[in-house]
MARDRENLUM-922544 format. One line per field, with one value per residue (C-alpha): x, y, z; residue number from 0. Coordinates in steps of 0.1 Angstrom, whole numbers, always signed. Example, Ala and Ser with C-alpha at 12.3 -4.5 7.8 and 13.67 -1.06 7.14 Angstrom:
<rs>
east <- +123 / +137
north <- -45 / -11
up <- +78 / +71
pos <- 0 / 1
</rs>
This chain:
<rs>
east <- -1428 / -1416 / -1398 / -1361 / -1343 / -1307 / -1277 / -1239 / -1236 / -1259 / -1247 / -1264 / -1259 / -1255 / -1228 / -1192 / -1183 / -1216 / -1215 / -1179 / -1182 / -1213 / -1197 / -1165 / -1182 / -1206 / -1177 / -1164 / -1197 / -1213 / -1250 / -1254 / -1282 / -1279 / -1302 / -1307 / -1331 / -1330 / -1348 / -1314 / -1278 / -1246 / -1249 / -1235 / -1207 / -1230 / -1261 / -1251 / -1214 / -1184 / -1199 / -1223 / -1198 / -1171 / -1195 / -1207 / -1171 / -1166 / -1198 / -1189 / -1155 / -1172 / -1199 / -1175 / -1149 / -1123 / -1100 / -1103 / -1092 / -1058 / -1057 / -1067 / -1061 / -1097 / -1119 / -1149 / -1180 / -1207 / -1234 / -1265 / -1298 / -1283 / -1303 / -1294 / -1311 / -1287 / -1257 / -1273 / -1285 / -1252 / -1248 / -1281 / -1272 / -1240 / -1257 / -1283 / -1257 / -1237 / -1269 / -1276 / -1240 / -1242 / -1276 / -1262 / -1233 / -1256 / -1276 / -1245 / -1233 / -1268 / -1270 / -1305 / -1315 / -1340 / -1354 / -1360 / -1343 / -1320 / -1318 / -1303 / -1326 / -1296 / -1260 / -1270 / -1305 / -1314 / -1349 / -1357 / -1385 / -1400 / -1417 / -1451 / -1441 / -1438 / -1407 / -1385 / -1362 / -1327 / -1301 / -1264 / -1232 / -1215 / -1228 / -1211 / -1222 / -1217 / -1243 / -1221 / -1224 / -1245 / -1236 / -1235 / -1261 / -1252 / -1283 / -1276 / -1276 / -1311 / -1308 / -1338 / -1323 / -1335 / -1310 / -1288 / -1276 / -1254 / -1232 / -1261 / -1288 / -1266 / -1274 / -1310 / -1303 / -1331 / -1308 / -1272 / -1267 / -1245 / -1230 / -1222 / -1208 / -1191 / -1183 / -1156 / -1122 / -1119 / -1123 / -1161 / -1161 / -1131 / -1144 / -1178 / -1163 / -1140 / -1167 / -1190 / -1160 / -1155 / -1191 / -1183 / -1202 / -1186 / -1176 / -1164 / -1149 / -1148 / -1127 / -1115 / -1080 / -1053 / -1054 / -1074 / -1070 / -1050 / -1039 / -1024 / -988 / -985 / -971 / -998 / -1026 / -1011 / -1010 / -1047 / -1056 / -1036 / -1053 / -1088 / -1081 / -1070 / -1105 / -1122 / -1127 / -1124 / -1110 / -1116 / -1095 / -1094 / -1131 / -1163 / -1200 / -1211 / -1246 / -1263 / -1297 / -1319 / -1328 / -1353 / -1339 / -1304 / -1282 / -1265 / -1235 / -1218 / -1184 / -1165 / -1142 / -1171 / -1170 / -1204 / -1208 / -1239 / -1247 / -1277 / -1269 / -1247 / -1232 / -1221 / -1196 / -1192 / -1181 / -1201 / -1215 / -1220 / -1255 / -1260 / -1291 / -1316 / -1294 / -1302 / -1265 / -1271 / -1291 / -1260 / -1236 / -1216 / -1195 / -1201 / -1179 / -1181 / -1203 / -1215 / -1181 / -1177 / -1143 / -1129 / -1097 / -1072 / -1094 / -1124 / -1142 / -1161 / -1160 / -1186 / -1172 / -1187 / -1199 / -1177 / -1179 / -1163 / -1165 / -1175 / -1192 / -1158 / -1143 / -1110 / -1101 / -1138 / -1131 / -1150 / -1117 / -1107 / -1142 / -1143 / -1110 / -1118 / -1150 / -1131 / -1105 / -1132 / -1149 / -1116 / -1110 / -1147 / -1147 / -1110 / -1107 / -1069 / -1071 / -1068 / -1058 / -1048 / -1052 / -1023 / -1009 / -1002 / -1034 / -1036 / -1060 / -1075 / -1093 / -1114 / -1110 / -1104 / -1075 / -1075 / -1050 / -1035 / -1014 / -999 / -974 / -959 / -961 / -929 / -940 / -949 / -916 / -896 / -917 / -907 / -871 / -863 / -836 / -856 / -852 / -878 / -879 / -904 / -915 / -939 / -964 / -957 / -927 / -943 / -953 / -985 / -995 / -991 / -1012 / -1041 / -1037 / -1026 / -999 / -1007 / -999 / -970 / -955 / -936 / -916 / -906 / -877 / -851 / -818 / -795 / -808 / -833 / -862 / -895 / -916 / -944 / -958 / -981 / -996 / -1018 / -1032 / -1050 / -1050 / -1035 / -1060 / -1047 / -1010 / -1007 / -1009 / -974 / -960 / -980 / -966 / -930 / -937 / -954 / -924 / -899 / -885 / -863 / -865 / -841 / -871 / -883 / -848 / -845 / -881 / -892 / -924 / -944 / -936 / -955 / -971 / -976 / -962 / -928 / -930 / -920 / -886 / -880 / -891 / -866 / -838 / -847 / -842 / -808 / -797 / -806 / -786 / -756 / -760 / -758 / -725 / -736 / -721 / -745 / -739
north <- -460 / -446 / -413 / -420 / -429 / -415 / -435 / -431 / -466 / -491 / -527 / -550 / -587 / -602 / -628 / -626 / -595 / -577 / -585 / -574 / -543 / -532 / -539 / -521 / -489 / -491 / -496 / -462 / -445 / -446 / -451 / -483 / -501 / -537 / -552 / -590 / -608 / -640 / -645 / -653 / -640 / -657 / -660 / -691 / -693 / -702 / -716 / -736 / -736 / -733 / -741 / -768 / -787 / -786 / -797 / -825 / -835 / -839 / -857 / -881 / -888 / -895 / -919 / -936 / -943 / -933 / -916 / -946 / -970 / -954 / -953 / -988 / -1007 / -1018 / -1017 / -998 / -999 / -973 / -976 / -992 / -973 / -939 / -913 / -879 / -863 / -881 / -865 / -830 / -828 / -814 / -793 / -776 / -769 / -752 / -732 / -719 / -710 / -690 / -672 / -663 / -649 / -627 / -614 / -606 / -588 / -566 / -558 / -551 / -526 / -511 / -519 / -514 / -545 / -544 / -576 / -577 / -575 / -545 / -526 / -493 / -464 / -442 / -442 / -431 / -446 / -482 / -496 / -526 / -547 / -568 / -602 / -586 / -561 / -530 / -508 / -491 / -464 / -458 / -432 / -430 / -415 / -449 / -483 / -517 / -544 / -578 / -600 / -631 / -658 / -688 / -720 / -719 / -742 / -750 / -750 / -784 / -801 / -812 / -801 / -814 / -813 / -849 / -868 / -840 / -814 / -783 / -774 / -756 / -782 / -812 / -807 / -814 / -849 / -873 / -903 / -914 / -930 / -960 / -943 / -907 / -889 / -856 / -833 / -807 / -813 / -779 / -771 / -778 / -809 / -824 / -817 / -833 / -862 / -870 / -866 / -891 / -914 / -914 / -925 / -956 / -942 / -952 / -919 / -911 / -876 / -862 / -832 / -817 / -811 / -836 / -837 / -828 / -793 / -780 / -749 / -769 / -781 / -811 / -834 / -825 / -830 / -864 / -875 / -866 / -885 / -915 / -915 / -912 / -940 / -962 / -956 / -965 / -932 / -933 / -904 / -896 / -868 / -849 / -855 / -836 / -845 / -843 / -856 / -860 / -878 / -887 / -923 / -937 / -930 / -923 / -904 / -915 / -894 / -898 / -883 / -865 / -895 / -918 / -934 / -938 / -932 / -942 / -933 / -929 / -893 / -866 / -833 / -806 / -782 / -760 / -728 / -698 / -665 / -632 / -624 / -591 / -598 / -580 / -550 / -528 / -518 / -499 / -473 / -467 / -468 / -497 / -517 / -555 / -581 / -618 / -639 / -608 / -600 / -564 / -548 / -529 / -509 / -518 / -500 / -522 / -492 / -497 / -474 / -452 / -431 / -441 / -476 / -504 / -542 / -571 / -609 / -634 / -607 / -594 / -628 / -644 / -656 / -657 / -671 / -662 / -652 / -628 / -615 / -603 / -585 / -569 / -554 / -541 / -525 / -510 / -493 / -479 / -462 / -452 / -433 / -424 / -443 / -447 / -481 / -513 / -498 / -529 / -567 / -590 / -601 / -635 / -655 / -690 / -714 / -746 / -773 / -794 / -827 / -860 / -856 / -818 / -795 / -762 / -740 / -706 / -688 / -704 / -740 / -756 / -754 / -717 / -709 / -726 / -710 / -676 / -686 / -691 / -715 / -733 / -763 / -782 / -796 / -824 / -840 / -870 / -873 / -910 / -907 / -878 / -890 / -868 / -880 / -916 / -909 / -896 / -922 / -901 / -918 / -900 / -864 / -844 / -809 / -794 / -762 / -744 / -720 / -700 / -720 / -690 / -673 / -700 / -675 / -694 / -690 / -715 / -740 / -769 / -794 / -824 / -842 / -837 / -800 / -788 / -759 / -748 / -755 / -735 / -703 / -709 / -710 / -680 / -658 / -667 / -659 / -626 / -616 / -625 / -653 / -682 / -719 / -711 / -698 / -734 / -746 / -720 / -724 / -747 / -766 / -787 / -824 / -843 / -820 / -820 / -785 / -801 / -814 / -778 / -783 / -816 / -803 / -775 / -800 / -820 / -788 / -782 / -817 / -811 / -779 / -799 / -824 / -795 / -786 / -755 / -747 / -747 / -722
up <- +777 / +810 / +818 / +813 / +845 / +847 / +858 / +856 / +840 / +824 / +821 / +797 / +808 / +842 / +835 / +848 / +829 / +836 / +873 / +879 / +858 / +876 / +910 / +901 / +891 / +921 / +945 / +934 / +941 / +906 / +902 / +882 / +865 / +853 / +826 / +826 / +803 / +822 / +856 / +871 / +871 / +860 / +822 / +804 / +829 / +858 / +841 / +811 / +806 / +830 / +864 / +852 / +831 / +858 / +885 / +862 / +858 / +895 / +899 / +871 / +887 / +920 / +907 / +883 / +909 / +883 / +908 / +931 / +903 / +903 / +941 / +950 / +917 / +917 / +886 / +901 / +879 / +878 / +904 / +889 / +882 / +880 / +861 / +846 / +876 / +899 / +881 / +879 / +915 / +928 / +896 / +902 / +939 / +929 / +902 / +926 / +951 / +925 / +914 / +950 / +956 / +925 / +936 / +970 / +954 / +933 / +964 / +985 / +959 / +954 / +918 / +903 / +884 / +855 / +841 / +804 / +770 / +767 / +734 / +723 / +714 / +708 / +721 / +756 / +759 / +767 / +765 / +787 / +773 / +800 / +794 / +795 / +768 / +790 / +783 / +808 / +795 / +811 / +802 / +811 / +797 / +799 / +787 / +791 / +767 / +784 / +767 / +763 / +737 / +726 / +708 / +670 / +654 / +618 / +596 / +582 / +616 / +628 / +664 / +684 / +720 / +724 / +702 / +689 / +714 / +715 / +745 / +763 / +758 / +766 / +803 / +796 / +783 / +792 / +800 / +800 / +766 / +759 / +729 / +722 / +691 / +698 / +669 / +678 / +695 / +711 / +748 / +751 / +729 / +746 / +781 / +775 / +756 / +785 / +811 / +794 / +788 / +826 / +829 / +807 / +777 / +744 / +730 / +695 / +690 / +655 / +645 / +612 / +625 / +630 / +668 / +698 / +714 / +685 / +705 / +733 / +736 / +713 / +740 / +765 / +739 / +729 / +765 / +770 / +739 / +750 / +785 / +770 / +745 / +774 / +789 / +756 / +738 / +700 / +680 / +643 / +629 / +596 / +591 / +593 / +595 / +559 / +566 / +599 / +604 / +633 / +628 / +653 / +688 / +676 / +652 / +620 / +608 / +574 / +575 / +548 / +547 / +539 / +574 / +591 / +628 / +646 / +682 / +706 / +711 / +695 / +708 / +683 / +698 / +667 / +685 / +698 / +686 / +704 / +717 / +699 / +678 / +700 / +710 / +680 / +679 / +646 / +666 / +687 / +657 / +672 / +648 / +647 / +631 / +622 / +644 / +661 / +677 / +688 / +681 / +711 / +719 / +745 / +770 / +759 / +743 / +711 / +681 / +699 / +728 / +761 / +750 / +762 / +757 / +776 / +778 / +752 / +732 / +721 / +714 / +723 / +749 / +760 / +795 / +826 / +843 / +815 / +811 / +847 / +844 / +810 / +826 / +856 / +834 / +811 / +840 / +854 / +820 / +816 / +849 / +851 / +884 / +881 / +897 / +876 / +843 / +823 / +824 / +827 / +794 / +809 / +808 / +824 / +807 / +821 / +802 / +825 / +807 / +825 / +833 / +835 / +817 / +827 / +804 / +802 / +779 / +748 / +738 / +727 / +691 / +693 / +709 / +682 / +655 / +670 / +665 / +702 / +712 / +738 / +760 / +780 / +815 / +823 / +855 / +855 / +883 / +886 / +911 / +930 / +965 / +966 / +932 / +943 / +974 / +953 / +926 / +896 / +876 / +843 / +852 / +839 / +843 / +813 / +813 / +781 / +787 / +767 / +767 / +769 / +801 / +813 / +812 / +815 / +784 / +789 / +814 / +806 / +830 / +827 / +857 / +890 / +902 / +869 / +869 / +903 / +898 / +866 / +885 / +900 / +865 / +854 / +882 / +873 / +836 / +845 / +866 / +839 / +861 / +851 / +860 / +888 / +907 / +910 / +920 / +947 / +960 / +989 / +983 / +1008 / +1007 / +997 / +972 / +934 / +934 / +940 / +904 / +893 / +910 / +893 / +859 / +864 / +873 / +842 / +821 / +837 / +829 / +793 / +793 / +806 / +779 / +754 / +769 / +788 / +822 / +852 / +879
pos <- 0 / 1 / 2 / 3 / 4 / 5 / 6 / 7 / 8 / 9 / 10 / 11 / 12 / 13 / 14 / 15 / 16 / 17 / 18 / 19 / 20 / 21 / 22 / 23 / 24 / 25 / 26 / 27 / 28 / 29 / 30 / 31 / 32 / 33 / 34 / 35 / 36 / 37 / 38 / 39 / 40 / 41 / 42 / 43 / 44 / 45 / 46 / 47 / 48 / 49 / 50 / 51 / 52 / 53 / 54 / 55 / 56 / 57 / 58 / 59 / 60 / 61 / 62 / 63 / 64 / 65 / 66 / 67 / 68 / 69 / 70 / 71 / 72 / 73 / 74 / 75 / 76 / 77 / 78 / 79 / 80 / 81 / 82 / 83 / 84 / 85 / 86 / 87 / 88 / 89 / 90 / 91 / 92 / 93 / 94 / 95 / 96 / 97 / 98 / 99 / 100 / 101 / 102 / 103 / 104 / 105 / 106 / 107 / 108 / 109 / 110 / 111 / 112 / 113 / 114 / 115 / 116 / 117 / 118 / 119 / 120 / 121 / 122 / 123 / 124 / 125 / 126 / 127 / 128 / 129 / 130 / 131 / 132 / 133 / 134 / 135 / 136 / 137 / 138 / 139 / 140 / 141 / 142 / 143 / 144 / 145 / 146 / 147 / 148 / 149 / 150 / 151 / 152 / 153 / 154 / 155 / 156 / 157 / 158 / 159 / 160 / 161 / 162 / 163 / 164 / 165 / 166 / 167 / 168 / 169 / 170 / 171 / 172 / 173 / 174 / 175 / 176 / 177 / 178 / 179 / 180 / 181 / 182 / 183 / 184 / 185 / 186 / 187 / 188 / 189 / 190 / 191 / 192 / 193 / 194 / 195 / 196 / 197 / 198 / 199 / 200 / 201 / 202 / 203 / 204 / 205 / 206 / 207 / 208 / 209 / 210 / 211 / 212 / 213 / 214 / 215 / 216 / 217 / 218 / 219 / 220 / 221 / 222 / 223 / 224 / 225 / 226 / 227 / 228 / 229 / 230 / 231 / 232 / 233 / 234 / 235 / 236 / 237 / 238 / 239 / 240 / 241 / 242 / 243 / 244 / 245 / 246 / 247 / 248 / 249 / 250 / 251 / 252 / 253 / 254 / 255 / 256 / 257 / 258 / 259 / 260 / 261 / 262 / 263 / 264 / 265 / 266 / 267 / 268 / 269 / 270 / 271 / 272 / 273 / 274 / 275 / 276 / 277 / 278 / 279 / 280 / 281 / 282 / 283 / 284 / 285 / 286 / 287 / 288 / 289 / 290 / 291 / 292 / 293 / 294 / 295 / 296 / 297 / 298 / 299 / 300 / 301 / 302 / 303 / 304 / 305 / 306 / 307 / 308 / 309 / 310 / 311 / 312 / 313 / 314 / 315 / 316 / 317 / 318 / 319 / 320 / 321 / 322 / 323 / 324 / 325 / 326 / 327 / 328 / 329 / 330 / 331 / 332 / 333 / 334 / 335 / 336 / 337 / 338 / 339 / 340 / 341 / 342 / 343 / 344 / 345 / 346 / 347 / 348 / 349 / 350 / 351 / 352 / 353 / 354 / 355 / 356 / 357 / 358 / 359 / 360 / 361 / 362 / 363 / 364 / 365 / 366 / 367 / 368 / 369 / 370 / 371 / 372 / 373 / 374 / 375 / 376 / 377 / 378 / 379 / 380 / 381 / 382 / 383 / 384 / 385 / 386 / 387 / 388 / 389 / 390 / 391 / 392 / 393 / 394 / 395 / 396 / 397 / 398 / 399 / 400 / 401 / 402 / 403 / 404 / 405 / 406 / 407 / 408 / 409 / 410 / 411 / 412 / 413 / 414 / 415 / 416 / 417 / 418 / 419 / 420 / 421 / 422 / 423 / 424 / 425 / 426 / 427 / 428 / 429 / 430 / 431 / 432 / 433 / 434 / 435 / 436 / 437 / 438 / 439 / 440 / 441 / 442 / 443 / 444 / 445 / 446 / 447 / 448 / 449 / 450 / 451 / 452 / 453 / 454 / 455 / 456 / 457 / 458 / 459 / 460 / 461 / 462 / 463 / 464 / 465 / 466 / 467 / 468 / 469 / 470
</rs>
């Protein structure tokens, strides 16, 4: 045990929330220590989740020629002899570069980094247990918990990371299978299912709900399903894996419906749980909820004064983008910096399926459930010149707006660049704008952004059909 080293702030976890929280406080002159148990920075976002899966998606699209099929009308087939290493080579390069950038950011802000498992000794004292068992003691009036999350592994599933994987271990797959069963139609399951479908793997996605991406606008989710079915993906809804067995070099799954699914490999995307098991939160008096989630205030402070939490460890929305902003806001309040005091209530979300999806605000179904008199405006990618140039004929922009005053309530996009385009709609919603913003705007031509204008015109046409005057 070492003599306690004093700091203004101790951050536990070097993922998106931990990095940005540490940098925010250090930028304003605070003495910051960051504790990271892994030999690298970035958390799940950089090392096992966000960055790897999105890079794998782009690599799959490149090797499969899927984009070129729409562009040239040629049925490209996958290059022969490809291995998992071929697909992960670029992924590993991107991961390493992101780790380097985070390391440089910590050095630039003079954040002291301690490698080891962080745990509370009391509300103001953190013990860092190194790999060799030595303990370093740190103290600070403010602590930020940013330990992230890990995949849930149901006890009844025989995970072996050879035949049956979770969303972290799937990237260690030994070979590209001919068949894959994916259990879970949420973001992670849908993304990986579509990536492997793009690689000409026969994928069967199983989910207990009645559709994929149950939180998405129904029309957008239906279009995604239709597109993936056209590429050969199979969907089984309102079913769960009642019995899962490893049989030889494959998996046999008996569903609650009685149907049997056999595949060479299986991915279970059964949600995630907070990484709090080693923190000894009871010694700090911090309250913990279901699946390890830490309840926080609107300032991201826990029930213990001076202890904050941000990112996956506090639950929804558990996005890298929101995790960064939560940590920044937490540090502003922790040190009364009077800078960024709250996070935007308008949160854009992207699902990196093939094709990708962007969404913000209310879905059409949510708006109607709230009692809003809404109308929608839709623009297909198909007639858009830029979409034709890049070969995307499946995309769509959908606007959800209040019929009476045309205020934009939601925006939903499926197709190339959806994750980028969605920010245009998000800005209009955040500023309380109407679909007239798109009518009045000038967009480059050819550009897919121009679809916003035609979706707005479609909405106006529907208002005219309702007998409303347009002025």
